N, C-alpha and C positions, 0 to 999 in steps of 0.2 A: 504493498499498501504506500508504503513513502517516496518507493522509487514513480511511480504513478506522479506522486502532488510533486515531487522536485520537477518532472518533466512537464508537466502541468505550469509549472511556475516560471521555468527555462523560456516554455514555447509563449507566455502572454507576454513575457518582460521581451521578448524581442519578437514579437507584432508592433510592440510601441515605441520600438527602436523604428522598427520600419516605419510608422506610418508618421513620425516625428521627418521623417526622411520625404515627404511626402506633403508637405506643410508650405508652400509658396506664397510670396506676392505675387499678383497675377495681372498685369499688364497688358496693355492693349495698344494696337496701333490705329485703332479707331476700321480699321478693312478688315482684314482678316490675319494678323499675324498677334499670336499673346505669346510675351513672353514672362520665363518665369523667372525669377528670385529666389533664392534659399531663406528660409524663415529664420536663418543663420544671421542672413545680415545685421551690420557692415562682414563679417570675419566668414565669407565667402571667396571661392578660387575659383568656382565653374557659373554659367548662369545653362538658362535650355529655351526652348524653345516644344511648344506645344502643337503638334502633334510629339515629334519626333523625340523629344524628350534624351535627346545627344547632351554631354555633356562640352559646354562649349569652353576654354581653358582663359582665363581670366588673372592678370598682373594684383599685385595690389596695388592698394591706393596711392597713384603719381602725385597726385592734388588735390587739395581740399580746400575748397571754399566756402564763408560763411556768410548766411545771409540773415537778414532782419526783416521779418514778418507780421512784426507788432504784439506778437503772439507768445506765449509763457517758454513757446519749444522755438530756437530758431531752425531754419531748413541750416540743413549741411548736403553739400555740395560734396559727393567724393567722387574722384574721374579714375580708372583701371583701363588697361588695353586689353583689347581682344589677342588671344592667344594660338594661333593657328600653323602645326608646323613649323613651330619655334619661331613664328614671325609674327611679329606685329600688324596684322592687317586691318584696327580697329579701334575703337576709342567708344568705352558707356561711361556715363553721366549718370550717377546715382543723386535723383533728392531726394531726403527723408527729412524727417521731424521725429527726434527721438531714435526708435529703431523701429518706423513704420516707413517702407519703401512708400513715395507717394509718385515716382516721375522719372523715367529713364527716358537719353539723349542717345541715339549710336550715332556714329559717326563712323562710317565704310570707307578709308584712307584712298584707297586705290580708285573708287568714284566718285568721291566728296559729300555722296548720296547722308541725308540727316533722315534718322527716322526719330520720330517722337510716342514712347508710348506712354501712358496715366492710369491710373489703376482701376478694373473694375472693382467691383461690390458682388457685383450680383452673376461671376461667370460660371457656370457649373463646367468644372471637367473633370472624365473618367478618374480616378484615381491618384486623383491629384485634389487637395482640399486648399481653393484660393483664399489663406487671410483676407 
């Protein structure tokens, strides 16, 4: 009986860890692209796009800027490089207040195309818990 309870306890703890890895700030470009930023933000080293869920490496913070929105928590802008095949291919600037991500601006360094993503509160994505 004891082994059974230990096994069930371990399975439960592992399921909690797996669930926590599926918590994301879900941001949309307003058309069709959904950017997923881990709930562990700002301590992240990757982002994902839905529905692919393939990890895209990002660098440590290369630039920090503080804004003043007149509220209790100032806006914080963290800029991080996108790294594909060991090359810097783009740049993400995350705007947050506290630990909540509200928007992300992506710049493709080759094409110079800029994509703005905004937090979506009503997104329903299979297998992903949008915060």
